[in-house]
C-alpha positions in Angstrom: 0.0 -0.1 -0.2 3.0 2.2 -0.1 2.2 3.2 3.5 6.1 3.3 4.5 5.5 5.6 7.3 3.5 3.1 9.1 5.4 0.0 7.9 8.7 1.2 9.5 7.5 1.4 12.9 5.5 -1.9 12.8 8.5 -3.8 11.5 10.5 -1.9 14.1 8.2 -3.4 16.7 8.1 -6.8 15.5 12.0 -6.8 15.8 12.0 -5.4 19.4 9.5 -8.3 20.2 11.7 -10.9 18.3 15.3 -10.0 18.0 16.0 -13.3 16.8 13.9 -13.1 13.9 14.8 -12.7 10.4 12.0 -11.7 8.2 11.2 -8.3 9.7 14.7 -6.6 9.4 15.0 -8.2 5.9 11.6 -6.7 5.1 12.6 -3.2 6.6 16.0 -3.4 4.9 14.4 -4.2 1.8 12.1 -0.9 2.3 15.2 1.2 3.6 16.7 0.5 0.2 13.6 1.3 -1.8 13.8 4.9 -0.2 17.5 5.0 -1.0 18.8 5.0 2.7 21.3 2.5 2.1 23.2 2.8 5.6 19.9 1.9 7.2 19.4 -0.9 4.4 22.5 -2.5 5.2 22.2 -2.4 8.9 18.9 -4.6 8.8 20.0 -6.6 6.1 23.0 -7.6 8.0 20.8 -8.3 11.0 18.6 -10.5 8.9 21.7 -12.7 7.6 23.0 -12.8 11.0 19.7 -14.2 12.5 19.5 -16.5 9.1 23.1 -17.3 7.7 21.2 -19.3 4.4 19.0 -16.0 3.8 19.8 -15.7 0.1 17.5 -12.8 -0.4 18.8 -10.8 2.2 22.4 -11.1 0.6 20.7 -10.8 -3.0 19.2 -7.1 -1.3 22.7 -6.4 0.5 24.4 -6.7 -3.3 22.0 -4.1 -4.5 22.7 -1.6 -1.6 26.5 -2.3 -2.0 26.2 -1.6 -5.8 24.5 1.7 -5.2 27.2 2.6 -2.7 30.2 1.9 -5.3 31.2 -1.3 -3.4 31.7 -3.2 -6.4 33.6 -6.2 -5.1 31.7 -6.7 -2.0 28.2 -6.3 -4.1 29.7 -9.2 -6.4 30.7 -11.3 -3.4 27.1 -10.7 -2.0 25.5 -11.8 -5.3 27.5 -14.8 -5.6 26.7 -15.9 -2.2 23.0 -15.6 -2.7 23.4 -17.8 -5.8 25.7 -20.6 -3.8 22.6 -20.4 -1.3 19.9 -20.3 -4.1 21.3 -21.1 -7.6 17.6 -20.6 -9.0 17.7 -16.9 -7.6 17.2 -14.6 -10.9 17.5 -11.5 -8.9 21.0 -12.2 -7.6 22.1 -13.0 -11.8 20.6 -9.6 -12.9 22.4 -8.0 -9.9 25.7 -9.2 -10.8 24.8 -8.2 -14.5 23.8 -4.8 -13.0 27.4 -4.6 -11.1 28.8 -5.3 -14.8 26.6 -3.1 -16.7 26.3 -0.2 -14.8 29.7 -0.1 -12.6 32.3 -1.6 -14.3 31.2 -1.6 -18.0 32.2 -4.9 -18.3 29.7 -5.8 -21.1 30.6 -9.4 -21.8 30.2 -10.4 -18.2 27.1 -8.4 -18.1 25.7 -10.1 -21.1 26.6 -14.0 -19.6 25.1 -12.9 -15.8 22.0 -11.3 -17.7 21.1 -14.6 -19.9 21.3 -16.6 -16.7 19.0 -14.4 -14.9 16.7 -14.1 -18.2 16.7 -17.9 -18.5 14.9 -17.8 -14.8 13.1 -14.5 -15.2 12.3 -14.0 -19.4 10.0 -11.1 -18.7 12.6 -8.7 -17.3 12.4 -6.0 -19.8 15.3 -4.1 -18.5 17.6 -7.0 -18.6 16.5 -7.6 -22.0 17.5 -4.1 -23.1 20.6 -3.8 -21.3 21.8 -7.1 -23.0 20.7 -5.4 -26.2 22.9 -2.6 -25.3 25.5 -4.5 -24.3 25.7 -6.2 -28.0 25.5 -2.9 -29.6 28.6 -2.3 -27.6 30.2 -5.1 -28.7 29.3 -4.6 -32.2 27.4 -7.9 -32.5 24.6 -6.1 -34.0 22.2 -8.9 -35.1 22.2 -10.5 -31.3 21.8 -6.8 -30.3 18.4 -6.3 -32.4 17.0 -9.7 -31.4 17.3 -8.5 -27.8 15.9 -5.0 -28.2 13.0 -6.3 -30.0 12.4 -8.7 -27.1 12.5 -5.7 -24.7 9.9 -3.9 -27.1 7.9 -6.9 -26.8 7.7 -6.8 -23.4 7.2 -2.9 -23.1 6.2 -1.7 -26.5 6.7 2.3 -25.5 10.7 1.3 -24.4 11.9 4.8 -26.4 15.8 3.6 -25.1 15.1 0.3 -27.0 13.6 1.9 -30.3 16.6 4.1 -30.3 19.3 1.0 -29.6 17.2 -1.0 -32.3 17.1 1.9 -34.6 21.2 2.1 -34.0 21.7 -1.8 -34.7 19.7 -1.5 -38.0 22.1 1.6 -39.2 25.1 -0.4 -38.4 23.7 -3.3 -40.5 22.9 -0.9 -43.1 19.2 -1.6 -43.1 18.4 2.0 -43.5 14.6 1.8 -44.2 14.0 0.0 -41.1 16.5 1.9 -39.0 14.6 4.9 -40.2 11.1 3.9 -39.2 12.6 2.6 -35.9 14.2 6.0 -35.1 11.1 8.2 -36.4 8.9 6.2 -34.1 11.2 6.7 -31.2 11.7 10.4 -31.9 7.6 10.6 -31.9 7.2 8.6 -28.5 9.7 11.1 -26.9 10.8 14.0 -28.7 13.3 15.4 -26.0 15.2 12.3 -25.9 18.6 13.2 -27.7 20.1 10.0 -28.5 16.9 9.2 -31.1 17.6 12.3 -32.8 21.4 11.6 -33.0 21.0 8.3 -34.4 18.3 9.3 -36.9 20.6 12.3 -38.0 23.2 9.5 -38.7 20.8 7.6 -40.7 20.0 10.8 -42.6 23.8 11.4 -43.2 24.8 7.9 -44.7 21.9 8.1 -46.8 22.7 11.6 -48.2 19.7 13.4 -46.7 20.9 16.6 -46.1 17.5 18.3 -44.9 16.7 15.5 -42.8 20.1 15.5 -40.7 19.7 19.4 -40.5 16.2 19.2 -39.2 17.6 16.4 -36.7 20.7 18.5 -35.7 18.1 21.2 -35.0 16.3 19.3 -32.5 19.8 18.5 -30.9 20.3 22.4 -30.5 17.1 22.9 -29.3 17.6 20.1 -26.6 21.0 21.7 -26.0 22.5 18.1 -26.3 26.3 17.3 -26.6 25.5 15.5 -29.7 24.8 18.5 -32.0 28.3 19.3 -32.6 28.9 15.7 -33.3 25.9 15.5 -35.8 27.0 18.9 -37.4 30.7 17.3 -38.2 29.3 14.6 -39.9 27.0 16.5 -41.9 29.7 19.0 -42.9 31.6 15.9 -44.4 28.8 14.9 -46.7 
C-alpha cells in the first residue's frame, strides 16, 4: 500500500518483540533500500543474515545496496553468496549483471549474467534491453537487434530500446528499417536526444542533408552534446 510511515514502525516493533527473527529485518532493510537509505538498509539486512545465515534474498538485497554505494567487489561477493544458497535466484543474476553493466562497463560479463537471469525471469524488459545495449557496444548487431526487439515486445513504449534498435539496424546498413524505428522513437519522446542523433546519422549515411539538418536543429533545441558531433558529420557529406 506504499504506507511506509506505518510499515517502518511496525517492522521495528516486530524486531523489538523478537530480536532473533529474520523476516522483519529483511523486510525493513528492503524498504529502506527502496527509499535509498542505504546505511539503514545495510544495517537491517545484516541483522537478517546474522539471524539466518542461509538467507539468500537478504544477500541479494545487500548486494544491491553495495552496488549503489560503489562497493563493487563486495556487491559481487554478496550476489555470488546468494547464488550459492539459491542457484535459481534470478535477482542475484540480474544484480551481477547490473554491477557489470552500470558500475564496471564489463559488457561481456554483463551479458553472461543477464542471460542466466533471463532464463529464470524471461519477462524482465530492463535486462533484455541491457543485453541488447551490451551487444551493440560489442558490435554484435544481429544479437543486439534480437534482444532489443524482445525488450520492445515486453514494453512497447520503451523509447531507449527503440533508439538502440534503430542504431543496430543502421550499423547493419538496414537504413529503411532504421529510419522507421528511429522516427517512431522520436515520435514517442521528442526530447530524447539519442534518437535524434541516431536518426541524423541515418540521414547522413543516406545523403539526406535536409533530414540530417532537421535532427541537428532538434539537438540544438535540446542543448545536446550530440549537436556538434552530428554537424561534423553533416559537414563531411
